[in-house]
PyMOL CGO cylinders between C-alpha atoms (Angstrom):
from pymol import cmd
from pymol.cgo import CYLINDER

trace = [
    CYLINDER, 21.56, -1.04, 23.12, 23.06, 2.03, 24.80, 0.3, 1, 1, 1, 1, 1, 1,
    CYLINDER, 23.06, 2.03, 24.80, 26.47, 2.66, 26.25, 0.3, 1, 1, 1, 1, 1, 1,
    CYLINDER, 26.47, 2.66, 26.25, 27.08, 0.84, 29.54, 0.3, 1, 1, 1, 1, 1, 1,
    CYLINDER, 27.08, 0.84, 29.54, 28.00, 3.60, 31.99, 0.3, 1, 1, 1, 1, 1, 1,
    CYLINDER, 28.00, 3.60, 31.99, 27.45, 1.70, 35.26, 0.3, 1, 1, 1, 1, 1, 1,
    CYLINDER, 27.45, 1.70, 35.26, 31.15, 1.65, 36.20, 0.3, 1, 1, 1, 1, 1, 1,
    CYLINDER, 31.15, 1.65, 36.20, 31.48, 5.36, 35.38, 0.3, 1, 1, 1, 1, 1, 1,
    CYLINDER, 31.48, 5.36, 35.38, 28.40, 6.19, 37.46, 0.3, 1, 1, 1, 1, 1, 1,
    CYLINDER, 28.40, 6.19, 37.46, 29.71, 4.17, 40.42, 0.3, 1, 1, 1, 1, 1, 1,
    CYLINDER, 29.71, 4.17, 40.42, 33.06, 5.95, 40.17, 0.3, 1, 1, 1, 1, 1, 1,
    CYLINDER, 33.06, 5.95, 40.17, 31.40, 9.39, 40.13, 0.3, 1, 1, 1, 1, 1, 1,
    CYLINDER, 31.40, 9.39, 40.13, 28.90, 8.64, 42.92, 0.3, 1, 1, 1, 1, 1, 1,
    CYLINDER, 28.90, 8.64, 42.92, 31.66, 7.31, 45.15, 0.3, 1, 1, 1, 1, 1, 1,
    CYLINDER, 31.66, 7.31, 45.15, 33.42, 10.67, 44.91, 0.3, 1, 1, 1, 1, 1, 1,
    CYLINDER, 33.42, 10.67, 44.91, 30.35, 12.88, 45.15, 0.3, 1, 1, 1, 1, 1, 1,
    CYLINDER, 30.35, 12.88, 45.15, 30.67, 14.04, 41.54, 0.3, 1, 1, 1, 1, 1, 1,
    CYLINDER, 30.67, 14.04, 41.54, 27.81, 14.76, 39.16, 0.3, 1, 1, 1, 1, 1, 1,
    CYLINDER, 27.81, 14.76, 39.16, 27.71, 13.65, 35.54, 0.3, 1, 1, 1, 1, 1, 1,
    CYLINDER, 27.71, 13.65, 35.54, 25.77, 15.21, 32.70, 0.3, 1, 1, 1, 1, 1, 1,
    CYLINDER, 25.77, 15.21, 32.70, 25.87, 13.25, 29.46, 0.3, 1, 1, 1, 1, 1, 1,
    CYLINDER, 25.87, 13.25, 29.46, 25.86, 15.10, 26.16, 0.3, 1, 1, 1, 1, 1, 1,
    CYLINDER, 25.86, 15.10, 26.16, 26.44, 12.09, 23.87, 0.3, 1, 1, 1, 1, 1, 1,
    CYLINDER, 26.44, 12.09, 23.87, 26.13, 8.32, 24.28, 0.3, 1, 1, 1, 1, 1, 1,
    CYLINDER, 26.13, 8.32, 24.28, 26.86, 6.33, 21.13, 0.3, 1, 1, 1, 1, 1, 1,
    CYLINDER, 26.86, 6.33, 21.13, 28.28, 2.86, 20.72, 0.3, 1, 1, 1, 1, 1, 1,
    CYLINDER, 28.28, 2.86, 20.72, 30.92, 2.27, 23.37, 0.3, 1, 1, 1, 1, 1, 1,
    CYLINDER, 30.92, 2.27, 23.37, 31.61, 5.98, 24.03, 0.3, 1, 1, 1, 1, 1, 1,
    CYLINDER, 31.61, 5.98, 24.03, 29.97, 8.60, 26.20, 0.3, 1, 1, 1, 1, 1, 1,
    CYLINDER, 29.97, 8.60, 26.20, 30.82, 12.29, 26.50, 0.3, 1, 1, 1, 1, 1, 1,
    CYLINDER, 30.82, 12.29, 26.50, 29.64, 14.94, 28.88, 0.3, 1, 1, 1, 1, 1, 1,
    CYLINDER, 29.64, 14.94, 28.88, 30.50, 17.22, 31.77, 0.3, 1, 1, 1, 1, 1, 1,
    CYLINDER, 30.50, 17.22, 31.77, 31.71, 16.17, 35.22, 0.3, 1, 1, 1, 1, 1, 1,
    CYLINDER, 31.71, 16.17, 35.22, 30.96, 18.56, 38.10, 0.3, 1, 1, 1, 1, 1, 1,
    CYLINDER, 30.96, 18.56, 38.10, 32.98, 18.38, 41.31, 0.3, 1, 1, 1, 1, 1, 1,
    CYLINDER, 32.98, 18.38, 41.31, 32.66, 21.02, 44.02, 0.3, 1, 1, 1, 1, 1, 1,
    CYLINDER, 32.66, 21.02, 44.02, 31.25, 23.52, 41.53, 0.3, 1, 1, 1, 1, 1, 1,
    CYLINDER, 31.25, 23.52, 41.53, 34.03, 23.00, 38.96, 0.3, 1, 1, 1, 1, 1, 1,
    CYLINDER, 34.03, 23.00, 38.96, 33.11, 21.52, 35.60, 0.3, 1, 1, 1, 1, 1, 1,
    CYLINDER, 33.11, 21.52, 35.60, 35.34, 19.44, 33.36, 0.3, 1, 1, 1, 1, 1, 1,
    CYLINDER, 35.34, 19.44, 33.36, 34.50, 17.76, 30.06, 0.3, 1, 1, 1, 1, 1, 1,
    CYLINDER, 34.50, 17.76, 30.06, 34.94, 14.00, 29.99, 0.3, 1, 1, 1, 1, 1, 1,
    CYLINDER, 34.94, 14.00, 29.99, 35.07, 11.26, 27.39, 0.3, 1, 1, 1, 1, 1, 1,
    CYLINDER, 35.07, 11.26, 27.39, 34.39, 7.69, 28.53, 0.3, 1, 1, 1, 1, 1, 1,
    CYLINDER, 34.39, 7.69, 28.53, 35.31, 4.53, 26.65, 0.3, 1, 1, 1, 1, 1, 1,
    CYLINDER, 35.31, 4.53, 26.65, 33.00, 1.84, 28.08, 0.3, 1, 1, 1, 1, 1, 1,
    CYLINDER, 33.00, 1.84, 28.08, 34.79, -1.06, 26.39, 0.3, 1, 1, 1, 1, 1, 1,
    CYLINDER, 34.79, -1.06, 26.39, 38.18, -0.18, 27.93, 0.3, 1, 1, 1, 1, 1, 1,
    CYLINDER, 38.18, -0.18, 27.93, 36.61, 1.54, 30.98, 0.3, 1, 1, 1, 1, 1, 1,
    CYLINDER, 36.61, 1.54, 30.98, 38.83, 4.59, 30.55, 0.3, 1, 1, 1, 1, 1, 1,
    CYLINDER, 38.83, 4.59, 30.55, 37.76, 8.08, 31.64, 0.3, 1, 1, 1, 1, 1, 1,
    CYLINDER, 37.76, 8.08, 31.64, 39.51, 10.84, 29.71, 0.3, 1, 1, 1, 1, 1, 1,
    CYLINDER, 39.51, 10.84, 29.71, 39.66, 14.23, 31.42, 0.3, 1, 1, 1, 1, 1, 1,
    CYLINDER, 39.66, 14.23, 31.42, 41.67, 17.31, 30.44, 0.3, 1, 1, 1, 1, 1, 1,
    CYLINDER, 41.67, 17.31, 30.44, 45.29, 16.32, 31.02, 0.3, 1, 1, 1, 1, 1, 1,
    CYLINDER, 45.29, 16.32, 31.02, 44.47, 12.97, 32.61, 0.3, 1, 1, 1, 1, 1, 1,
    CYLINDER, 44.47, 12.97, 32.61, 43.16, 9.45, 31.91, 0.3, 1, 1, 1, 1, 1, 1,
    CYLINDER, 43.16, 9.45, 31.91, 41.73, 7.17, 34.60, 0.3, 1, 1, 1, 1, 1, 1,
    CYLINDER, 41.73, 7.17, 34.60, 41.28, 3.41, 34.19, 0.3, 1, 1, 1, 1, 1, 1,
    CYLINDER, 41.28, 3.41, 34.19, 38.47, 1.88, 36.28, 0.3, 1, 1, 1, 1, 1, 1,
    CYLINDER, 38.47, 1.88, 36.28, 37.22, -1.66, 36.85, 0.3, 1, 1, 1, 1, 1, 1,
    CYLINDER, 37.22, -1.66, 36.85, 33.64, -2.91, 36.46, 0.3, 1, 1, 1, 1, 1, 1,
    CYLINDER, 33.64, -2.91, 36.46, 32.79, -1.72, 39.98, 0.3, 1, 1, 1, 1, 1, 1,
    CYLINDER, 32.79, -1.72, 39.98, 34.03, 1.85, 39.49, 0.3, 1, 1, 1, 1, 1, 1,
    CYLINDER, 34.03, 1.85, 39.49, 37.28, 1.41, 41.43, 0.3, 1, 1, 1, 1, 1, 1,
    CYLINDER, 37.28, 1.41, 41.43, 40.34, 2.99, 39.92, 0.3, 1, 1, 1, 1, 1, 1,
    CYLINDER, 40.34, 2.99, 39.92, 42.92, 0.60, 38.59, 0.3, 1, 1, 1, 1, 1, 1,
    CYLINDER, 42.92, 0.60, 38.59, 46.25, 2.09, 39.58, 0.3, 1, 1, 1, 1, 1, 1,
    CYLINDER, 46.25, 2.09, 39.58, 49.72, 1.16, 38.42, 0.3, 1, 1, 1, 1, 1, 1,
    CYLINDER, 49.72, 1.16, 38.42, 51.15, -2.07, 39.75, 0.3, 1, 1, 1, 1, 1, 1,
    CYLINDER, 51.15, -2.07, 39.75, 52.58, -1.46, 43.20, 0.3, 1, 1, 1, 1, 1, 1,
    CYLINDER, 52.58, -1.46, 43.20, 51.96, 1.50, 45.49, 0.3, 1, 1, 1, 1, 1, 1,
    CYLINDER, 51.96, 1.50, 45.49, 51.92, 5.09, 44.18, 0.3, 1, 1, 1, 1, 1, 1,
    CYLINDER, 51.92, 5.09, 44.18, 55.13, 7.07, 44.34, 0.3, 1, 1, 1, 1, 1, 1,
    CYLINDER, 55.13, 7.07, 44.34, 54.83, 8.78, 47.73, 0.3, 1, 1, 1, 1, 1, 1,
    CYLINDER, 54.83, 8.78, 47.73, 57.68, 11.18, 46.94, 0.3, 1, 1, 1, 1, 1, 1,
    CYLINDER, 57.68, 11.18, 46.94, 55.80, 12.72, 44.03, 0.3, 1, 1, 1, 1, 1, 1,
    CYLINDER, 55.80, 12.72, 44.03, 52.73, 13.45, 46.16, 0.3, 1, 1, 1, 1, 1, 1,
    CYLINDER, 52.73, 13.45, 46.16, 50.56, 11.89, 43.46, 0.3, 1, 1, 1, 1, 1, 1,
    CYLINDER, 50.56, 11.89, 43.46, 47.29, 10.35, 44.63, 0.3, 1, 1, 1, 1, 1, 1,
    CYLINDER, 47.29, 10.35, 44.63, 45.16, 7.98, 42.62, 0.3, 1, 1, 1, 1, 1, 1,
    CYLINDER, 45.16, 7.98, 42.62, 41.81, 9.57, 41.90, 0.3, 1, 1, 1, 1, 1, 1,
    CYLINDER, 41.81, 9.57, 41.90, 43.00, 13.15, 42.05, 0.3, 1, 1, 1, 1, 1, 1,
    CYLINDER, 43.00, 13.15, 42.05, 41.34, 15.34, 39.44, 0.3, 1, 1, 1, 1, 1, 1,
    CYLINDER, 41.34, 15.34, 39.44, 43.54, 18.35, 39.32, 0.3, 1, 1, 1, 1, 1, 1,
    CYLINDER, 43.54, 18.35, 39.32, 43.11, 18.91, 43.05, 0.3, 1, 1, 1, 1, 1, 1,
    CYLINDER, 43.11, 18.91, 43.05, 39.35, 18.34, 43.05, 0.3, 1, 1, 1, 1, 1, 1,
    CYLINDER, 39.35, 18.34, 43.05, 39.42, 15.04, 44.92, 0.3, 1, 1, 1, 1, 1, 1,
    CYLINDER, 39.42, 15.04, 44.92, 40.75, 16.28, 48.26, 0.3, 1, 1, 1, 1, 1, 1,
    CYLINDER, 40.75, 16.28, 48.26, 38.09, 14.35, 50.17, 0.3, 1, 1, 1, 1, 1, 1,
    CYLINDER, 38.09, 14.35, 50.17, 39.40, 10.99, 49.01, 0.3, 1, 1, 1, 1, 1, 1,
    CYLINDER, 39.40, 10.99, 49.01, 41.40, 9.50, 51.83, 0.3, 1, 1, 1, 1, 1, 1,
    CYLINDER, 41.40, 9.50, 51.83, 42.81, 6.83, 49.57, 0.3, 1, 1, 1, 1, 1, 1,
    CYLINDER, 42.81, 6.83, 49.57, 46.43, 6.90, 48.36, 0.3, 1, 1, 1, 1, 1, 1,
]
cmd.load_cgo(trace, "trace")
């Protein structure tokens, strides 16, 4: 049985990103994420539902929604959940 990437696919589709898989073995998948013409390598752990990007890790639930820290994000820092190094400017979520 292959790697379950449904949550990852939902997460990417919801943001308008494209995924290209290079490897899918066991509970891990690797590939390239494309957002607004910019490509980033990713590593996805399907068991923990963690997306690893350069300089950042994102935890998602089974529906592809990001699981943020408990409580609201720190508004003073300007950090937004879902931000991929400035690529997710369209997301109107905090």
